[in-house]
C-alpha positions in Angstrom: 41.4 19.9 -17.9 40.3 19.0 -21.3 38.5 15.9 -20.1 36.7 18.0 -17.5 35.5 20.5 -19.9 34.1 17.8 -22.1 32.1 16.1 -19.3 30.8 19.7 -18.5 29.7 20.3 -22.0 28.2 16.6 -22.2 26.2 17.3 -18.9 24.7 20.6 -20.2 23.6 18.8 -23.6 22.1 15.9 -21.5 20.2 18.3 -19.0 18.4 19.8 -22.1 19.4 23.5 -21.3 22.1 23.2 -24.2 21.5 23.3 -27.8 22.9 21.7 -31.1 25.1 24.8 -31.3 26.9 24.3 -28.0 27.5 20.5 -28.7 28.9 21.6 -32.3 31.0 24.1 -30.7 32.3 21.6 -28.1 32.7 18.8 -30.9 35.0 21.7 -32.6 36.9 22.5 -29.7 37.4 18.8 -28.8 38.8 18.2 -32.3 41.2 21.1 -32.3 42.7 20.2 -28.7 42.3 16.5 -28.6 45.6 15.9 -30.7 47.7 18.0 -28.4 46.0 16.4 -25.5 46.9 13.0 -26.9 50.4 13.9 -27.8 51.1 15.3 -24.5 50.1 12.0 -22.9 52.3 10.3 -25.3 55.3 12.5 -24.2 54.6 11.9 -20.9 54.6 8.1 -21.4 57.9 8.5 -23.2 59.6 10.6 -20.4 58.4 8.0 -17.9 59.5 5.1 -20.0 63.0 7.1 -20.5 63.4 7.6 -16.7 62.8 3.7 -16.3 65.3 2.8 -18.9 67.9 5.2 -17.5 67.4 3.4 -14.1 68.0 0.2 -15.6 71.0 1.2 -17.4 72.6 2.5 -14.1 72.0 -0.6 -12.5 73.4 -2.5 -15.4 76.5 -0.3 -15.5 77.1 -0.8 -11.6 76.9 -4.6 -12.2 79.1 -4.5 -15.1 81.7 -2.6 -13.1 81.6 -5.3 -10.2 82.0 -8.0 -12.9 85.0 -6.3 -14.4 86.8 -5.7 -11.1 86.2 -9.4 -10.5 87.2 -10.7 -13.9 90.6 -11.1 -15.5 92.0 -8.4 -18.2 94.3 -9.7 -20.6 95.3 -9.4 -24.4 94.2 -11.2 -27.5 97.4 -13.3 -27.3 96.5 -14.3 -23.8 93.0 -15.3 -25.0 94.6 -17.3 -28.1 96.8 -19.2 -25.5 94.0 -20.3 -23.0 92.0 -21.4 -25.9 94.9 -23.4 -27.3 94.4 -21.7 -30.8 97.8 -22.2 -32.6 96.8 -20.5 -35.9 95.5 -17.4 -34.0 98.8 -17.3 -31.5 100.8 -17.6 -34.9 99.2 -14.8 -36.5 99.2 -12.6 -33.4 102.9 -13.3 -32.8 103.6 -12.6 -36.6 101.9 -9.0 -36.1 104.1 -8.2 -33.1 102.1 -9.4 -29.9 104.0 -9.0 -26.8 105.2 -12.0 -24.9 106.0 -9.9 -22.0 102.7 -8.4 -21.4 100.8 -9.5 -18.3 97.2 -10.4 -17.7 95.6 -8.5 -14.5 96.8 -11.6 -12.6 100.4 -11.1 -13.5 100.7 -14.0 -15.8 102.4 -13.6 -19.5 101.2 -15.6 -22.3 103.6 -18.7 -21.6 102.3 -19.1 -18.1 98.8 -19.6 -19.1 99.6 -22.5 -21.6 97.3 -25.3 -20.6 99.0 -28.6 -19.9 102.4 -27.5 -21.3 103.6 -31.2 -21.5 100.6 -32.8 -23.0 98.0 -31.0 -24.9 99.4 -27.6 -24.7 103.0 -28.9 -25.8 102.8 -27.3 -29.2 101.8 -24.2 -27.8 104.4 -24.1 -25.3 106.9 -24.9 -28.0 105.6 -22.0 -30.3 105.8 -19.5 -27.5 109.4 -20.7 -26.6 110.6 -20.5 -30.2 109.1 -17.0 -30.8 110.9 -15.8 -27.5 114.3 -17.0 -28.5 113.8 -15.5 -32.1 113.2 -12.2 -30.6 115.9 -12.5 -28.1 118.5 -13.3 -30.9 116.9 -10.4 -33.1 117.2 -7.9 -30.1 120.7 -8.9 -29.6 121.6 -8.2 -33.1 119.8 -5.1 -33.4 121.7 -3.9 -30.2 125.1 -5.3 -32.0 125.9 -7.5 -29.3 127.4 -10.3 -31.3 130.5 -12.4 -31.0 133.5 -10.8 -32.6 132.0 -7.1 -32.2 134.2 -4.6 -30.7 132.9 -2.8 -27.6 133.4 -0.3 -24.7 132.4 -2.3 -21.7 132.8 -2.1 -17.8 135.1 -4.6 -16.2 134.6 -5.9 -12.7 136.1 -2.8 -11.1 133.6 -0.7 -13.2 136.1 0.8 -15.5 135.6 1.1 -19.2 137.8 -1.3 -21.3 138.0 -1.6 -25.0 137.2 -5.3 -25.7 136.1 -8.0 -28.1 133.1 -10.0 -27.7 133.9 -13.6 -27.2 130.5 -15.1 -26.6 126.7 -13.8 -25.9 124.1 -15.5 -23.7 121.1 -17.1 -25.5 118.8 -14.3 -23.9 121.4 -11.6 -25.4 121.7 -9.9 -21.9 125.1 -10.9 -21.1 128.5 -11.1 -23.1 131.8 -12.4 -22.3 134.6 -10.0 -23.6 138.2 -10.0 -24.0 140.3 -6.8 -23.3 142.1 -5.6 -26.3 145.6 -4.7 -25.2 146.3 -1.7 -27.4 143.3 0.4 -25.9 143.8 2.8 -23.4 140.7 4.4 -21.6 139.4 7.5 -23.2 141.2 6.4 -26.7 139.2 7.0 -30.0 140.0 4.3 -32.8 138.7 4.7 -36.5 139.6 2.8 -39.6 141.6 5.7 -40.9 143.7 6.3 -37.5 144.8 3.0 -36.2 146.9 4.9 -33.5 145.1 6.0 -30.3 144.2 9.6 -30.2 143.5 10.9 -26.5 140.6 12.9 -26.0 140.9 16.2 -24.4 
């Protein structure tokens, strides 16, 4: 609209029926409204650019979603093992990284060791050593150690008061010997060596 107005005023001045006053008025109006017009055009271009960027971003997010669905998701420990980075693996294990978590393909860190009998042998040994250490610690935390006195189920499913004879390496199984003086439902304390029946 402003450009049409300017064109009309210019035509009036060129035909000779306008005056200097009309041209001066047109110039003043143009000076007042031209920044608004320029700013409006600038905003319109910015909006068009924003819309193009938004469409590009949508396409990029869709492509990223497809890539994520097709790629393996894993922990930092998995990445360190795959890259055969012993120092990084030692650090992650020291800070409590899980050996049992699996990646999106169902592999734990030990399964991802590259060439476990060759180049990856130190990595395989490190993971195996840490797994054994954690198994020992968990067995000790649970109190399952040789010589401990426990209540355990026998083969028939009855609870028996037993002494632990041995514990498997992974700490999941124990061999127990029944204590002869115990009776099911009895409670023994250091102060009361005699069985006390629970009511």
